[in-house]
N, C-alpha and C positions, 0 to 999 in steps of 0.2 A: 939684146933684150931691150924693149922700150922702157924708158924711165917711168916710174909710177908718178901719177899726177901730184902736184904740190898742193897740200891742204892750206887754204887760207884761214885766217882767224875766224871768219864767219862760219866756215865748214866745221871747225873745231867746236865752236859754240853750239852749232846745231847738233853735233854728235853728243855733246854733254847734256843738252836738254833732253834728247831722245833717251839717253841712258838713265836719266832721272825720272822718266815716266811722263814727260811733257806730251800733251796731246795737242796736235795742231787744230786750230779752229776750223770748223766745218760750217759753211753757210748753206742753210736750207733754202731751197727755191720757194719763194713766196707765191701765194695765189694771185691771180689776176682777174678779179671779179668783173671788171669792166669789159674784158675780152671773153669771159666765160659765160656770162649771163645776158639774157635779153633785158629790155627795159622793165617788163613786167616782173621778171624774176629778181631784178635788182630792187624793185620796190618792196617785194615781199621780204627780202633779207635786210635791206638798208633803209627803207621808207622813202627813198629818193631814186629817180631814174637817172640814166646816164648823163643827160644834159644838165640836170640839176646838180649832180655830183661834180661835174666839171665846173659849174658856176661856183660852187662852194670852194673848190680847189683854187680857182683864180682869186676868189674873195679873200681867202685866208693865207695865200702864199706869202705875202710880206711878213706875216706873223709866225709862220711855221717852217719856212724854208731854212734848212741847215746850211751853214757857211761852207762846209766841205762834205765830201762823200766818204770820209774815213769810216772804217769798220762797217761798210755797207749800210749807212744810215738810212732810215725810213724816208721815203719821198713824201711830199705833201699829200699826194693822192692816197698813199698807203695809210697815212695818219688819219685822214678824213674817213676812209672806209672802216678803219678799226674803231674809231669813235662812234660812227653811225651804227655799226653792228652792236656795240655795247648799249647805245641809247635805245635801239629797237628791241633788243631781247632782255636787257637787264640781268644777264646771267653773270657767272663768275669770270674774273679776268682770265683764268686758266682756260676756260672753255672758249672764250673769244680768241685767245692766243693760239690755241690748237687749230681753230677754224681758219685763221688768217696766216698761220705759219710764223708766228713770233712768240717770244717768251712772255711769261706772265708780267714780269717787271716792265717790259716795254709797253704792254697794254696799259698798265697803271700810269706810266708817264705820259703816254699819248692821250688818254682820256683827260688827264689833268690839263695838258697844254691846249688841246682843242677846246675844252670847256672854257678855259680862261680867254682864249681868242674869240670865241663866239659871245661870251658874256660881255666882252669889251665893246661889242657892236649893238648892245641892247638899245641905246639911245637913238641909233640909226634906224632900227627896224621896229621899235615899239614906241609909238607916239600918240598923244591924245589928239582927237579929231580937230582939224583946223577949220577955218571959216567955210572953205569950199567942201568940206567933208561932213559938216554937221547936218546939213539938209538931207544927205543920203542916209546918215545914221538914223535920223528921226523917221524917215520913210520906212526903213527896214524894220524898226521896232514897232511901228504902227501896224505893219502887215503881220507881224508875229502875234501880237496880242491886243490890238486896238488901244495901245498905250501911247498917248500923244506926247510930243515934246521930249522924248527920251533919247539920250545920246550915249548911254553906257549902262553896264551892269557891273555890280561889285560882288565878289565872291571870295571867301577865305576857307582854308582848310584848318580846322581845329581838331587836334587829336584828343578825343575823349575816352580813349581806351588805355591810357597809361603808358603809351609807347613814345619813344623818342621820335621827334619829328620837327620839320621846319614849317612854320606857318606862312603860307603864301597868300598875299592879297593880290587879286587880279581884277582889272577893269577891262571890259571888252565891249566892242560894238557887235553888230550882227555877224561879223566874220573874223576880225582881227583882235588880238590882245593889244590894248591901247595904253595900259599902265600896269606896272607890277612893283611889288615890294617883297623882296626875298631876303629876309635876314633875321626874322624873329623866331624864338622857340615856339613849339606847338602849344605851350600852356598859356601864351599871352592872349588876352581877349581881343576880339575884333575891333571894339571901339577904341582901345588903346593904340592898336596898330594904325588905324585910320587917323587918329588925332596926332600921332607922331610923324605921319608921312608928309613928304613934300607936296603930294597931291592935295591934301587937306589945306595946307597953308596957301597954296596957289588959288584954289577955288574959293576959299574964304575971302581972299583979297580981290580976285578977279572973277566975278560971277559968270559962269558959262551960259551960253545961249541954249539952255536945255537942262534936263535933270538926269541924275544917275539913280538907278534902282538898287536898293539894298534890302536885305532881309531884316527881320525884327530885332536882330542883335545890334543893329546900328542905330544911332540917334537920328531923329527927324531934323533935317536941315533944309535951308532954302533951296539947295541944289541936290539934296539926297532924299529920295522918296521911299518910305517904308510902308508895309501893309498895315491895315487896321488890326489891332490885337484881337478885337472881337467885332465881327461884322454884325451890327445890330439892325441895319436897314438893308433893303434890297440894293440901294445904290452902293453902299459900302461893300456888299458881297460881290457886286459886279466889278467894283474897283479891285478887290483882292484877286478875283479870277483873272482880270486883265494883267494885273501885276505879276501873277505867277506865270502866265503864258509868256509874257515878255522876258521874264527871268529864266525861262527855259534855255535861252541862248547861251548863258554862262554855264548852265548845267551840261548842255550838249558839248560846249567847247572843252569843259573839263574831261568829259568822257573821251572825246577825240584825242586830247593831249595825252592822256594816260594809255589809250589804246595804241597810239602811234609809237610812243616812247615808253615802253614797259618798264624801263629802269626807274621811272618815277613812282611806281607802286611800292618799291622797297629798295632803298639805297643803302648799300653797305659802304658808307663813307663818313668821314668826319665832317663837322658842320660847314666849314669853309668850302670844301670840295663839293658837298651836297648842294650848297647854294649856287656854285658855278655851274654844276650840271643842270640844275633846274633852269637857270637863266639861259643856258645853251639850248635847251629844249624849247623854251619860249621863243627864242630867236628863230630856231629852225621851223617852228610851227608857222610863224608869220611869213617866213620865206616860202614855205611849201604852200601856204594858202593862196599865194599868187598863181599857183598852178593847180587848179581844182582837180585835175585827173590824178594828182599825186597824193591826195588826202582821202581817207576813208569817209564814207558818208556818215553824218551824225545820226545817232539813233532817233527813230521817229517816236515822239512823245504822244501817248494816248491820253484820252480824257482822264483815265485813272491816274496817270502820272501828275497831271495838273492838280487833281483833287488831293493827291498825297502831299504835294508841295503846299497847298493851301492849309491842310491840316497841320503840317510841320510848322508853318509860320504862326498858326494860331495856338498850338499846344505847347511849344517850347519857349516862347519869349520869357516867361517867368523864370525858367531855369537858366537861360542864357544871359539875361540882363542882371542876374544876381551877382555877377562877378564884381569885386570891389572896384576894378579899374573902370568899368563902364559907368560908374556913378560919379566920376570926376576924380580929380587928383586927391590923394590922401591928405588929410589935414593935420593929423597928429605927427610930431617929429619922428617918433619911432616908425610909424607907417611910411613916412617919406624915405627914411633910411632903408627900410626893408625893401620897398618897391624899386628904389634906385639901384639897389644891389642886384635884385632879381631881373629887372627889366631896364637896363641902362638906356638912356636916350640915344647914345651913340654906340651901336653894337660893333664888336671887333671884326665882324665878318658880314658878308651879304651885300645887298644892294637895295637902295630906295630910289626908284625911277623918278627922275626929275624932268 
């Protein structure tokens, strides 16, 4: 009779784990979207085509590459696809995980890591127009609304519905986002955010060769042009119409940004993560804008849209400028303590583009 095989300590340990109900880890095969879908289908699902996804993979590889492949770690390509899927649809982590073949906790970690990696590149992809770009920006804005000497539009989202939100200040030219401040609560007034921004300090010191357009919530500055609160003459009415037409660029950009990255419509995240996700979408927008086929066409604005913007700028200034912060710094010591507590100059999260 042959001798029975000798059990090693490892075999004994495996038998013990099996008897105690230990379940061996099973690795589910993950989806391969780059092999499964065409470029058009990739865009519908991830907002980027194959070539652009490969560009993002190479761009973020130094920041996302794992040192080892232990426990079947996610590749950089998988991480990028998971994050893009979340940005594009803005659904629950569990839904994204089921689609990509990973668990919910992995989606949460990936969205955090990819958002931080993209947010770290904001100064590389979001920049104010330089000398050789100013002339092109002026020409684009003049073609939009006959507004001369314009190099940018300013826009902010203020939550007036009592919901938690992040107030985002954006400056754009006719195509790209050129400056952003993503760190303030939704209750903070536009004038306060502008006055505390690095952009304000830079432009107050170094006057730009052109003007930026802002709505009536902003102060009138040598480099910041706002509409007339009441158009009393035909010339003022023509100016307000041209101002509204030129500011359509930022409204269109806002619509494109939220349509491409649906997660921005409603973020289920704490403030720091929400700021990083917003910055990541801004960087992705500027990257995608370099490939016009990969971006949806902006909505066409009708004369009614322009008229609505004119009425908005004329009817709301009294309500919007009544905020205490827009009238300057508080003078009473109690006010100073109150506003420094609510709106600290140095926020613990977010980004002020420099």
